[in-house]
TORPA-4810 file (N, C-alpha, C, O; in nm, 3 decimals):
<nodes>
NODE_1_0.094_-0.130_0.012_0.001_0.001_0.000_0.075_0.129_-0.011_0.154_0.152_0.080_X
NODE_2_0.063_0.213_-0.102_0.148_0.326_-0.094_0.108_0.416_0.012_0.002_0.403_0.074_X
NODE_3_0.222_0.541_0.040_0.185_0.631_0.115_0.036_0.734_0.111_-0.022_0.786_0.207_X
NODE_4_0.005_0.739_-0.017_-0.104_0.827_-0.032_-0.238_0.746_0.036_-0.317_0.787_0.120_X
NODE_5_-0.232_0.621_-0.030_-0.356_0.546_0.016_-0.375_0.536_0.155_-0.483_0.558_0.209_X
NODE_6_-0.257_0.498_0.221_-0.237_0.489_0.361_-0.301_0.627_0.441_-0.379_0.623_0.536_X
NODE_7_-0.251_0.736_0.381_-0.278_0.864_0.418_-0.442_0.884_0.419_-0.497_0.932_0.518_X
NODE_8_-0.510_0.849_0.311_-0.647_0.855_0.291_-0.729_0.775_0.377_-0.837_0.820_0.415_X
NODE_9_-0.677_0.621_0.424_-0.739_0.547_0.500_-0.750_0.614_0.651_-0.853_0.629_0.717_X
NODE_10_-0.600_0.654_0.691_-0.605_0.741_0.815_-0.688_0.849_0.822_-0.749_0.869_0.927_X
NODE_11_-0.705_0.933_0.717_-0.780_1.060_0.734_-0.939_1.013_0.747_-1.011_1.070_0.830_X
NODE_12_-0.986_0.919_0.672_-1.118_0.850_0.696_-1.140_0.803_0.823_-1.245_0.820_0.885_X
NODE_13_-1.031_0.738_0.868_-1.056_0.669_1.007_-1.059_0.800_1.114_-1.136_0.801_1.210_X
NODE_14_-0.983_0.890_1.089_-0.992_1.019_1.173_-1.130_1.077_1.179_-1.188_1.115_1.280_X
NODE_15_-1.176_1.078_1.052_-1.296_1.159_1.046_-1.422_1.091_1.114_-1.521_1.153_1.152_X
NODE_16_-1.401_0.948_1.123_-1.522_0.856_1.184_-1.513_0.877_1.326_-1.607_0.908_1.398_X
NODE_17_-1.393_0.859_1.361_-1.363_0.895_1.521_-1.430_1.019_1.563_-1.507_1.022_1.659_X
NODE_18_-1.391_1.152_1.466_-1.433_1.253_1.518_-1.591_1.278_1.515_-1.659_1.338_1.598_X
NODE_19_-1.630_1.216_1.400_-1.813_1.211_1.397_-1.847_1.142_1.518_-1.934_1.191_1.590_X
NODE_20_-1.790_1.033_1.550_-1.838_0.957_1.673_-1.833_1.045_1.786_-1.927_1.054_1.866_X
NODE_21_-1.734_1.105_1.796_-1.734_1.205_1.930_-1.829_1.297_1.930_-1.887_1.318_2.037_X
NODE_22_-1.866_1.368_1.813_-1.959_1.471_1.798_-2.105_1.417_1.821_-2.192_1.482_1.879_X
NODE_23_-2.121_1.301_1.774_-2.253_1.209_1.798_-2.268_1.185_1.952_-2.377_1.203_2.007_X
NODE_24_-2.159_1.144_2.018_-2.164_1.121_2.165_-2.189_1.228_2.249_-2.262_1.223_2.347_X
NODE_25_-2.116_1.344_2.203_-2.136_1.478_2.276_-2.285_1.526_2.259_-2.352_1.574_2.350_X
NODE_26_-2.327_1.508_2.130_-2.469_1.569_2.109_-2.573_1.503_2.200_-2.661_1.570_2.254_X
NODE_27_-2.561_1.353_2.217_-2.655_1.259_2.268_-2.618_1.290_2.434_-2.710_1.280_2.516_X
NODE_28_-2.496_1.322_2.475_-2.491_1.346_2.618_-2.560_1.477_2.649_-2.632_1.488_2.748_X
NODE_29_-2.539_1.571_2.568_-2.591_1.717_2.597_-2.748_1.718_2.595_-2.813_1.786_2.674_X
NODE_30_-2.804_1.640_2.503_-2.919_1.608_2.486_-2.996_1.541_2.637_-3.104_1.578_2.683_X
NODE_31_-2.921_1.454_2.683_-2.980_1.394_2.795_-2.980_1.478_2.919_-3.043_1.452_3.021_X
NODE_32_-2.886_1.603_2.896_-2.871_1.693_3.017_-2.946_1.789_3.019_-2.950_1.856_3.121_X
NODE_33_-3.040_1.828_2.891_-3.112_1.922_2.853_-3.219_1.906_2.942_-3.261_1.791_2.958_X
NODE_34_-3.284_2.019_3.017_-3.395_1.995_3.081_-3.542_1.969_2.988_-3.553_2.019_2.876_X
NODE_35_-3.622_1.909_3.032_-3.745_1.886_2.982_-3.849_1.933_3.064_-3.811_1.977_3.173_X
NODE_36_-3.972_1.937_3.040_-4.106_1.964_3.118_-4.113_1.854_3.224_-4.145_1.880_3.340_X
NODE_37_-4.083_1.733_3.185_-4.122_1.615_3.255_-4.005_1.615_3.380_-4.032_1.586_3.496_X
NODE_38_-3.866_1.655_3.328_-3.745_1.653_3.416_-3.773_1.772_3.540_-3.748_1.759_3.659_X
NODE_39_-3.833_1.886_3.472_-3.874_1.976_3.559_-3.981_1.942_3.674_-3.974_1.981_3.790_X
NODE_40_-4.083_1.861_3.618_-4.190_1.824_3.708_-4.147_1.731_3.795_-4.197_1.726_3.907_X
NODE_41_-4.039_1.636_3.752_-3.968_1.547_3.864_-3.908_1.584_3.964_-3.918_1.535_4.077_X
NODE_42_-3.827_1.693_3.920_-3.722_1.768_4.010_-3.836_1.832_4.123_-3.815_1.814_4.243_X
NODE_43_-3.946_1.899_4.082_-4.015_1.968_4.183_-4.091_1.886_4.269_-4.111_1.917_4.387_X
NODE_44_-4.141_1.765_4.207_-4.196_1.656_4.298_-4.113_1.616_4.398_-4.155_1.623_4.514_X
NODE_45_-3.987_1.571_4.373_-3.864_1.545_4.444_-3.789_1.620_4.545_-3.721_1.575_4.637_X
NODE_46_-3.812_1.728_4.517_-3.741_1.841_4.593_-3.861_1.934_4.645_-3.861_2.052_4.609_X
NODE_47_-3.959_1.888_4.724_-4.065_1.991_4.769_-4.010_2.095_4.880_-3.960_2.044_4.980_X
NODE_48_-4.015_2.218_4.874_-3.971_2.315_4.959_-3.998_2.304_5.093_-3.916_2.332_5.180_X
NODE_49_-4.139_2.253_5.119_-4.184_2.229_5.264_-4.089_2.122_5.359_-4.088_2.116_5.482_X
NODE_50_-4.015_2.046_5.270_-3.935_1.935_5.327_-3.764_1.975_5.329_-3.671_1.906_5.370_X
NODE_51_-3.762_2.106_5.271_-3.571_2.150_5.258_-3.572_2.269_5.350_-3.627_2.377_5.334_X
NODE_52_-3.491_2.220_5.459_-3.440_2.347_5.575_-3.334_2.421_5.525_-3.253_2.369_5.447_X
NODE_53_-3.324_2.533_5.561_-3.211_2.618_5.571_-3.229_2.717_5.424_-3.280_2.686_5.317_X
NODE_54_-3.173_2.829_5.460_-3.204_2.943_5.367_-3.126_2.912_5.221_-3.174_2.939_5.111_X
NODE_55_-3.006_2.854_5.243_-2.914_2.815_5.136_-2.964_2.717_5.058_-2.973_2.731_4.936_X
NODE_56_-3.000_2.610_5.119_-3.050_2.494_5.058_-3.185_2.522_4.992_-3.206_2.464_4.885_X
NODE_57_-3.266_2.593_5.034_-3.406_2.654_4.959_-3.379_2.726_4.822_-3.437_2.709_4.716_X
NODE_58_-3.272_2.812_4.853_-3.240_2.913_4.741_-3.168_2.838_4.635_-3.164_2.891_4.524_X
NODE_59_-3.106_2.716_4.653_-3.061_2.646_4.570_-3.149_2.556_4.475_-3.135_2.532_4.356_X
NODE_60_-3.242_2.514_4.562_-3.368_2.431_4.487_-3.459_2.529_4.387_-3.498_2.503_4.273_X
NODE_61_-3.477_2.630_4.452_-3.545_2.733_4.363_-3.480_2.798_4.253_-3.541_2.843_4.156_X
NODE_62_-3.333_2.804_4.270_-3.258_2.847_4.153_-3.248_2.749_4.034_-3.251_2.781_3.915_X
NODE_63_-3.236_2.611_4.091_-3.243_2.502_4.005_-3.363_2.522_3.913_-3.353_2.544_3.792_X
NODE_64_-3.465_2.515_3.972_-3.580_2.523_3.875_-3.609_2.649_3.806_-3.685_2.644_3.709_X
NODE_65_-3.559_2.758_3.841_-3.565_2.858_3.759_-3.460_2.851_3.618_-3.484_2.887_3.503_X
NODE_66_-3.332_2.787_3.680_-3.244_2.772_3.557_-3.296_2.675_3.452_-3.278_2.699_3.333_X
NODE_67_-3.358_2.569_3.492_-3.431_2.467_3.409_-3.539_2.532_3.322_-3.544_2.508_3.201_X
NODE_68_-3.628_2.616_3.385_-3.726_2.680_3.306_-3.660_2.756_3.201_-3.705_2.756_3.086_X
NODE_69_-3.552_2.825_3.235_-3.473_2.926_3.147_-3.429_2.842_3.006_-3.420_2.891_2.894_X
NODE_70_-3.407_2.729_3.037_-3.345_2.654_2.904_-3.459_2.588_2.827_-3.427_2.521_2.728_X
NODE_71_-3.589_2.599_2.861_-3.674_2.534_2.782_-3.690_2.602_2.654_-3.663_2.722_2.653_X
NODE_72_-3.727_2.550_2.553_-3.784_2.613_2.415_-3.922_2.679_2.451_-3.979_2.639_2.552_X
NODE_73_-3.973_2.767_2.381_-4.119_2.824_2.382_-4.210_2.711_2.385_-4.305_2.702_2.462_X
NODE_74_-4.170_2.611_2.282_-4.290_2.517_2.273_-4.297_2.421_2.403_-4.401_2.371_2.447_X
NODE_75_-4.172_2.405_2.457_-4.162_2.317_2.576_-4.238_2.398_2.687_-4.326_2.341_2.752_X
NODE_76_-4.209_2.514_2.707_-4.247_2.604_2.814_-4.405_2.596_2.802_-4.475_2.578_2.901_X
NODE_77_-4.447_2.609_2.698_-4.615_2.596_2.699_-4.656_2.462_2.719_-4.768_2.448_2.767_X
NODE_78_-4.588_2.356_2.692_-4.618_2.239_2.746_-4.617_2.228_2.894_-4.714_2.187_2.957_X
NODE_79_-4.517_2.262_2.944_-4.512_2.287_3.093_-4.597_2.345_3.180_-4.615_2.313_3.298_X
NODE_80_-4.672_2.468_3.091_-4.760_2.538_3.162_-4.899_2.489_3.125_-4.992_2.510_3.202_X
NODE_81_-4.917_2.422_3.010_-5.072_2.350_2.987_-5.063_2.220_3.081_-5.173_2.163_3.084_X
NODE_82_-4.986_2.169_3.143_-4.994_2.053_3.209_-5.118_2.044_3.313_-5.130_2.109_3.417_X
NODE_83_-5.191_1.964_3.270_-5.339_1.939_3.341_-5.325_1.940_3.505_-5.395_2.007_3.582_X
NODE_84_-5.248_1.875_3.531_-5.178_1.837_3.675_-5.069_1.925_3.717_-4.950_1.896_3.708_X
NODE_85_-5.124_2.051_3.771_-5.020_2.157_3.822_-5.004_2.163_3.957_-4.939_2.256_4.005_X
NODE_86_-5.056_2.071_4.035_-5.045_2.062_4.175_-4.909_2.084_4.235_-4.886_2.159_4.330_X
NODE_87_-4.814_2.005_4.166_-4.685_1.993_4.224_-4.611_2.117_4.185_-4.536_2.163_4.272_X
NODE_88_-4.617_2.182_4.070_-4.556_2.317_4.062_-4.618_2.415_4.142_-4.545_2.503_4.188_X
NODE_89_-4.751_2.416_4.171_-4.811_2.539_4.243_-4.780_2.497_4.398_-4.755_2.590_4.475_X
NODE_90_-4.779_2.384_4.442_-4.699_2.367_4.577_-4.587_2.396_4.597_-4.556_2.438_4.708_X
NODE_91_-4.496_2.382_4.497_-4.371_2.443_4.528_-4.368_2.599_4.540_-4.295_2.655_4.621_X
NODE_92_-4.447_2.661_4.462_-4.453_2.811_4.465_-4.523_2.851_4.608_-4.483_2.947_4.674_X
NODE_93_-4.630_2.768_4.649_-4.714_2.824_4.760_-4.609_2.805_4.872_-4.641_2.864_4.976_X
NODE_94_-4.503_2.745_4.878_-4.406_2.736_5.009_-4.289_2.829_5.013_-4.208_2.842_5.104_X
NODE_95_-4.297_2.901_4.880_-4.201_3.032_4.883_-4.233_3.142_4.968_-4.347_3.188_4.963_X
NODE_96_-4.149_3.190_5.046_-4.164_3.312_5.101_-4.156_3.439_5.008_-4.107_3.425_4.896_X
NODE_97_-4.205_3.568_5.052_-4.185_3.676_4.950_-4.044_3.689_4.908_-4.013_3.710_4.791_X
NODE_98_-3.964_3.676_4.999_-3.802_3.697_4.947_-3.770_3.587_4.842_-3.706_3.615_4.741_X
NODE_99_-3.811_3.471_4.867_-3.783_3.372_4.786_-3.851_3.381_4.639_-3.807_3.323_4.539_X
NODE_100_-3.955_3.455_4.643_-4.038_3.445_4.527_-3.969_3.561_4.430_-3.970_3.542_4.308_X
NODE_101_-3.913_3.676_4.483_-3.844_3.770_4.435_-3.717_3.722_4.372_-3.688_3.763_4.260_X
NODE_102_-3.640_3.636_4.438_-3.519_3.568_4.411_-3.540_3.463_4.285_-3.450_3.439_4.204_X
NODE_103_-3.665_3.406_4.280_-3.692_3.311_4.174_-3.724_3.409_4.049_-3.680_3.367_3.941_X
NODE_104_-3.791_3.529_4.045_-3.819_3.600_3.950_-3.710_3.657_3.883_-3.701_3.666_3.761_X
NODE_105_-3.612_3.701_3.979_-3.474_3.769_3.947_-3.384_3.643_3.855_-3.315_3.664_3.756_X
NODE_106_-3.408_3.515_3.919_-3.323_3.420_3.844_-3.393_3.393_3.724_-3.319_3.355_3.634_X
NODE_107_-3.513_3.401_3.695_-3.589_3.368_3.576_-3.562_3.487_3.447_-3.547_3.471_3.326_X
NODE_108_-3.563_3.614_3.532_-3.576_3.707_3.414_-3.430_3.809_3.416_-3.420_3.906_3.341_X
NODE_109_-3.331_3.774_3.504_-3.205_3.826_3.504_-3.207_3.962_3.582_-3.309_4.015_3.628_X
NODE_110_-3.087_4.007_3.591_-3.061_4.139_3.679_-3.164_4.260_3.652_-3.206_4.343_3.733_X
NODE_111_-3.186_4.249_3.545_-3.259_4.357_3.520_-3.419_4.358_3.572_-3.494_4.454_3.557_X
NODE_112_-3.448_4.259_3.623_-3.577_4.253_3.685_-3.592_4.359_3.802_-3.679_4.445_3.794_X
NODE_113_-3.524_4.353_3.888_-3.544_4.495_3.995_-3.567_4.615_3.930_-3.666_4.683_3.955_X
NODE_114_-3.479_4.649_3.843_-3.487_4.801_3.759_-3.626_4.786_3.682_-3.706_4.878_3.700_X
NODE_115_-3.659_4.697_3.613_-3.780_4.710_3.536_-3.903_4.713_3.637_-4.002_4.777_3.603_X
NODE_116_-3.904_4.636_3.779_-4.016_4.694_3.869_-4.011_4.838_3.892_-4.114_4.906_3.887_X
NODE_117_-3.880_4.895_3.921_-3.863_5.040_3.951_-3.910_5.109_3.829_-3.997_5.193_3.857_X
NODE_118_-3.885_5.103_3.714_-3.920_5.168_3.594_-4.040_5.148_3.593_-4.094_5.257_3.610_X
NODE_119_-4.138_5.043_3.580_-4.260_5.035_3.575_-4.345_5.127_3.687_-4.453_5.177_3.658_X
NODE_120_-4.288_5.140_3.807_-4.367_5.201_3.906_-4.350_5.362_3.866_-4.435_5.443_3.903_X
NODE_121_-4.267_5.393_3.810_-4.230_5.530_3.774_-4.313_5.584_3.671_-4.343_5.703_3.674_X
NODE_122_-4.356_5.501_3.570_-4.439_5.550_3.460_-4.594_5.608_3.535_-4.642_5.579_3.644_X
NODE_123_-4.639_5.690_3.440_-4.785_5.709_3.474_-4.875_5.621_3.450_-4.842_5.527_3.377_X
NODE_124_-5.003_5.624_3.499_-5.099_5.533_3.516_-5.135_5.478_3.369_-5.141_5.357_3.343_X
NODE_125_-5.156_5.576_3.278_-5.199_5.523_3.139_-5.092_5.429_3.078_-5.115_5.318_3.028_X
NODE_126_-4.976_5.485_3.087_-4.869_5.406_3.024_-4.839_5.257_3.091_-4.791_5.169_3.019_X
NODE_127_-4.864_5.235_3.212_-4.841_5.129_3.283_-4.963_5.031_3.217_-4.936_4.917_3.181_X
NODE_128_-5.091_5.083_3.205_-5.189_5.000_3.157_-5.189_4.963_3.013_-5.239_4.858_2.973_X
NODE_129_-5.128_5.056_2.932_-5.084_5.015_2.796_-4.988_4.942_2.769_-4.977_4.881_2.663_X
NODE_130_-4.901_4.940_2.868_-4.780_4.835_2.863_-4.828_4.710_2.903_-4.788_4.613_2.839_X
NODE_131_-4.918_4.688_3.012_-4.961_4.554_3.042_-5.059_4.494_2.947_-5.055_4.374_2.919_X
NODE_132_-5.145_4.575_2.899_-5.215_4.526_2.784_-5.146_4.488_2.674_-5.168_4.378_2.625_X
NODE_133_-5.046_4.581_2.616_-4.972_4.533_2.506_-4.927_4.393_2.534_-4.953_4.304_2.452_X
NODE_134_-4.869_4.371_2.630_-4.776_4.249_2.672_-4.867_4.148_2.665_-4.834_4.048_2.601_X
NODE_135_-4.988_4.152_2.723_-5.090_4.039_2.722_-5.138_4.004_2.600_-5.168_3.888_2.570_X
NODE_136_-5.148_4.115_2.513_-5.212_4.080_2.368_-5.074_4.012_2.300_-5.100_3.919_2.224_X
NODE_137_-4.966_4.038_2.312_-4.845_3.973_2.235_-4.833_3.842_2.284_-4.808_3.752_2.203_X
NODE_138_-4.850_3.809_2.444_-4.848_3.681_2.462_-4.979_3.608_2.395_-4.960_3.495_2.350_X
NODE_139_-5.093_3.658_2.385_-5.188_3.584_2.317_-5.162_3.545_2.185_-5.209_3.439_2.146_X
NODE_140_-5.085_3.623_2.099_-5.036_3.595_1.950_-4.927_3.504_1.956_-4.899_3.450_1.849_X
NODE_141_-4.857_3.472_2.055_-4.746_3.391_2.054_-4.771_3.242_2.106_-4.781_3.213_2.225_X
NODE_142_-4.778_3.150_1.999_-4.813_3.009_2.033_-4.743_2.956_2.172_-4.802_2.883_2.250_X
NODE_143_-4.637_2.995_2.187_-4.558_2.936_2.311_-4.600_2.998_2.444_-4.584_2.942_2.552_X
NODE_144_-4.658_3.130_2.428_-4.684_3.207_2.562_-4.827_3.232_2.556_-4.871_3.311_2.640_X
NODE_145_-4.915_3.177_2.466_-5.058_3.220_2.442_-5.135_3.161_2.564_-5.212_3.232_2.628_X
NODE_146_-5.111_3.015_2.598_-5.175_2.956_2.706_-5.153_3.034_2.844_-5.246_3.051_2.923_X
NODE_147_-5.030_3.079_2.867_-5.015_3.168_2.983_-5.099_3.276_2.996_-5.162_3.305_3.099_X
NODE_148_-5.100_3.334_2.896_-5.172_3.458_2.890_-5.322_3.445_2.919_-5.385_3.506_3.006_X
NODE_149_-5.367_3.359_2.833_-5.535_3.320_2.839_-5.556_3.284_3.004_-5.638_3.345_3.072_X
NODE_150_-5.480_3.190_3.051_-5.491_3.144_3.195_-5.493_3.284_3.278_-5.588_3.302_3.355_X
NODE_151_-5.410_3.366_3.268_-5.386_3.503_3.366_-5.519_3.563_3.329_-5.589_3.590_3.427_X
NODE_152_-5.563_3.587_3.230_-5.687_3.677_3.200_-5.810_3.593_3.256_-5.898_3.666_3.303_X
NODE_153_-5.835_3.459_3.262_-5.945_3.372_3.298_-5.929_3.392_3.451_-6.030_3.424_3.514_X
NODE_154_-5.825_3.379_3.509_-5.802_3.382_3.670_-5.821_3.522_3.725_-5.854_3.545_3.842_X
NODE_155_-5.797_3.618_3.627_-5.816_3.760_3.688_-5.849_3.848_3.571_-5.755_3.897_3.509_X
NODE_156_-5.976_3.873_3.532_-6.008_3.944_3.414_-5.971_4.089_3.419_-5.960_4.155_3.316_X
NODE_157_-5.949_4.145_3.550_-5.895_4.281_3.591_-5.746_4.283_3.591_-5.693_4.389_3.627_X
NODE_158_-5.679_4.193_3.561_-5.515_4.192_3.590_-5.461_4.335_3.548_-5.379_4.402_3.612_X
NODE_159_-5.520_4.368_3.431_-5.441_4.496_3.378_-5.468_4.611_3.461_-5.381_4.697_3.473_X
NODE_160_-5.583_4.623_3.519_-5.618_4.742_3.597_-5.564_4.703_3.745_-5.524_4.793_3.817_X
NODE_161_-5.563_4.571_3.788_-5.485_4.575_3.935_-5.342_4.607_3.921_-5.289_4.676_4.007_X
NODE_162_-5.273_4.562_3.815_-5.131_4.584_3.813_-5.100_4.728_3.808_-5.013_4.779_3.877_X
NODE_163_-5.179_4.797_3.718_-5.161_4.921_3.698_-5.196_5.009_3.823_-5.128_5.111_3.836_X
NODE_164_-5.282_4.988_3.908_-5.307_5.027_4.033_-5.222_5.004_4.145_-5.187_5.097_4.218_X
NODE_165_-5.177_4.852_4.168_-5.105_4.821_4.262_-4.946_4.812_4.224_-4.858_4.786_4.306_X
NODE_166_-4.929_4.834_4.109_-4.775_4.800_4.082_-4.752_4.651_4.084_-4.819_4.569_4.147_X
NODE_167_-4.640_4.627_3.999_-4.631_4.477_3.963_-4.582_4.392_4.081_-4.623_4.280_4.111_X
NODE_168_-4.490_4.462_4.141_-4.445_4.368_4.260_-4.527_4.329_4.367_-4.523_4.220_4.424_X
NODE_169_-4.620_4.445_4.395_-4.752_4.429_4.488_-4.835_4.311_4.442_-4.858_4.216_4.516_X
NODE_170_-4.883_4.319_4.306_-4.962_4.233_4.257_-4.881_4.080_4.237_-4.948_3.977_4.239_X
NODE_171_-4.780_4.076_4.224_-4.721_3.960_4.217_-4.694_3.876_4.353_-4.693_3.753_4.360_X
NODE_172_-4.674_3.964_4.459_-4.655_3.906_4.581_-4.798_3.866_4.645_-4.806_3.773_4.726_X
NODE_173_-4.898_3.932_4.609_-5.036_3.878_4.659_-5.099_3.788_4.578_-5.202_3.734_4.618_X
NODE_174_-5.048_3.759_4.452_-5.111_3.682_4.333_-5.107_3.511_4.403_-5.038_3.481_4.500_X
NODE_175_-5.187_3.427_4.335_-5.199_3.281_4.377_-5.091_3.215_4.346_-5.010_3.270_4.271_X
NODE_176_-5.068_3.094_4.390_-4.954_3.017_4.343_-4.964_2.967_4.192_-4.871_2.939_4.117_X
NODE_177_-5.093_2.964_4.167_-5.129_2.918_4.030_-5.080_3.055_3.923_-5.014_3.043_3.820_X
NODE_178_-5.126_3.163_3.975_-5.101_3.297_3.888_-4.939_3.310_3.873_-4.892_3.353_3.768_X
NODE_179_-4.866_3.275_3.969_-4.726_3.300_3.979_-4.676_3.223_3.883_-4.579_3.268_3.823_X
NODE_180_-4.719_3.111_3.852_-4.660_3.028_3.754_-4.647_3.086_3.611_-4.558_3.064_3.529_X
NODE_181_-4.769_3.172_3.599_-4.776_3.196_3.455_-4.714_3.388_3.449_-4.726_3.456_3.347_X
NODE_182_-4.654_3.441_3.576_-4.652_3.550_3.572_-4.500_3.588_3.503_-4.482_3.703_3.464_X
NODE_183_-4.399_3.496_3.490_-4.266_3.491_3.446_-4.284_3.515_3.289_-4.199_3.587_3.236_X
NODE_184_-4.389_3.462_3.205_-4.385_3.502_3.075_-4.448_3.641_3.047_-4.410_3.707_2.950_X
NODE_185_-4.541_3.683_3.131_-4.556_3.830_3.136_-4.476_3.920_3.147_-4.452_4.007_3.063_X
NODE_186_-4.415_3.901_3.278_-4.294_3.994_3.293_-4.195_4.022_3.186_-4.160_4.135_3.154_X
NODE_187_-4.147_3.900_3.128_-4.056_3.870_3.019_-4.106_3.959_2.905_-4.025_4.030_2.845_X
NODE_188_-4.245_3.957_2.870_-4.301_4.017_2.758_-4.312_4.165_2.785_-4.308_4.252_2.697_X
NODE_189_-4.326_4.187_2.919_-4.338_4.345_2.954_-4.193_4.399_2.938_-4.175_4.508_2.885_X
NODE_190_-4.086_4.322_2.983_-3.969_4.394_2.940_-3.930_4.413_2.811_-3.859_4.506_2.773_X
NODE_191_-3.980_4.316_2.734_-3.968_4.358_2.562_-4.044_4.479_2.524_-3.996_4.568_2.454_X
NODE_192_-4.186_4.477_2.581_-4.272_4.586_2.536_-4.198_4.737_2.610_-4.208_4.846_2.553_X
NODE_193_-4.139_4.724_2.720_-4.065_4.855_2.766_-3.942_4.887_2.689_-3.897_5.002_2.691_X
NODE_194_-3.885_4.790_2.621_-3.771_4.838_2.541_-3.836_4.881_2.412_-3.763_4.949_2.339_X
NODE_195_-3.955_4.855_2.369_-4.005_4.904_2.245_-4.073_5.046_2.262_-4.101_5.120_2.168_X
NODE_196_-4.094_5.072_2.389_-4.144_5.194_2.445_-4.041_5.295_2.480_-4.074_5.406_2.521_X
NODE_197_-3.897_5.255_2.463_-3.789_5.321_2.495_-3.744_5.347_2.631_-3.673_5.438_2.675_X
NODE_198_-3.816_5.222_2.705_-3.804_5.235_2.879_-3.710_5.115_2.892_-3.724_5.065_3.004_X
NODE_199_-3.635_5.062_2.831_-3.543_4.961_2.859_-3.473_4.975_2.997_-3.428_5.087_3.023_X
NODE_200_-3.459_4.874_3.093_-3.408_4.910_3.219_-3.244_4.902_3.204_-3.181_4.817_3.141_X
NODE_201_-3.201_4.994_3.267_-3.055_5.010_3.258_-2.986_4.956_3.366_-2.863_4.962_3.371_X
</nodes>
């Protein structure tokens, strides 16, 4: 066998090994990727009511927020459309007000606190316009539509109440079921604020 053929064979073998490694990496990455079912299982196996200590509780809450952040829009829609949401709601019902804000900050990023402040500085008409536009965009988005519809069904006056009470106060007083759907609304409000020239800094 001449050196040229040997080189070609070695090159082909190297490519096979490389593609094998890529395939294995893709499979490993996919197995580690959060899914709605994995999040449901984690919430069920890590109930906050059985976790003691501030740091341990925050780790569990942060884990759930991080997994939710990695879901694709269709997967998040699947997660929020789950007919049996008792496990998720129980997780939220056991959060303290401080833990709820920590969860939202983890879900929405460091701009969350500034967004609350910016929202409260708006006049009443701009607040209401922002909430209504955000709810409409959620309704028009297949991945967020179900969450928007549930928010309106659970509280038909949600836009007026958020306008009057403020976003933070409304969120803290909301039911556990409502809190599950508030993150998509707040994410949409961040986008709407950007469109209105009120991007948090």
